[in-house]
C-alpha positions in Angstrom: 5.8 27.8 150.1 8.7 25.7 149.0 12.4 26.0 148.6 13.6 25.1 145.1 17.3 24.5 144.6 18.8 26.9 142.0 20.4 25.0 139.2 23.4 26.3 137.3 21.2 27.3 134.4 19.2 29.5 136.7 22.1 31.6 138.2 21.5 34.5 135.9 17.8 34.5 137.0 18.9 34.4 140.6 21.3 37.3 140.1 18.6 39.4 138.4 16.2 38.7 141.3 18.9 39.6 143.8 19.7 42.9 142.0 16.0 43.8 141.9 15.5 43.2 145.6 18.7 45.0 146.6 17.9 48.0 144.5 14.4 48.2 145.9 15.2 47.6 149.6 18.6 49.2 150.4 18.3 52.8 149.0 17.0 53.8 152.5 20.5 53.4 153.9 22.9 52.8 151.0 23.8 55.0 148.0 23.2 53.7 144.5 27.0 53.3 144.1 27.2 51.2 147.3 24.3 49.0 146.2 26.0 48.4 142.8 29.2 47.5 144.6 27.5 45.1 147.0 25.4 43.5 144.2 28.5 43.1 142.0 30.7 41.7 144.8 28.2 39.3 146.4 25.1 38.8 144.3 26.2 39.1 140.6 26.1 36.1 138.4 29.9 35.8 138.6 29.9 36.1 142.4 27.2 33.5 142.8 29.0 31.1 140.5 32.2 31.5 142.6 30.3 31.0 145.9 28.8 27.8 144.6 32.1 26.5 143.1 34.6 27.6 145.8 32.7 28.3 149.0 30.2 25.3 149.1 27.2 27.5 148.7 23.7 26.3 147.7 21.0 28.7 146.7 17.3 28.2 146.8 14.4 30.1 145.3 11.6 30.8 147.8 8.6 29.8 145.7 4.9 30.5 146.6 2.0 29.9 144.3 4.4 29.2 141.4 6.1 32.5 141.8 9.7 33.2 142.9 9.2 35.3 146.0 12.8 35.5 147.1 15.9 33.4 147.7 18.2 31.9 150.3 21.9 31.3 150.2 23.5 28.7 152.6 27.0 27.3 152.9 27.7 24.0 154.6 30.6 24.4 157.0 32.4 21.7 158.9 30.0 21.6 161.9 27.2 24.0 161.0 25.1 25.4 158.2 25.8 29.1 157.5 22.7 31.1 156.4 24.3 33.9 154.4 21.3 35.3 152.5 17.5 35.4 153.0 15.8 37.9 150.9 12.1 38.4 150.0 10.8 40.5 147.1 8.8 43.6 147.9 5.4 42.2 146.8 5.8 39.1 149.0 6.9 40.7 152.3 4.9 40.6 155.5 3.2 37.3 154.6 5.4 35.0 156.8 7.5 33.7 153.9 10.8 34.6 155.5 9.9 32.9 158.8 8.6 29.9 156.9 11.7 29.6 154.8 13.9 30.1 157.9 12.0 27.3 159.7 12.5 24.9 156.7 16.3 25.6 156.9 16.4 24.9 160.6 
């Protein structure tokens, strides 16, 4: 597993992955309308671009065996690193990737 920095040209791909994960994972507790709102507000292409530009965010794809298995979003603050997002796609869950990604960030 490796963390690969998301480049500006890959923001749309990241937003698509985020939407896919959110729509698969959250219906158990959120309505479709709520999911759409959250994706648009926090994980859309526009939202991610703003976070990178204005909020000092960096995003990383979680890559395993050449496939994008999820993503991480972090923001560097004055005296700490804020882990905002750590999401794993359905087919890659329960394989230790989240823990491994978290340990790399630490």
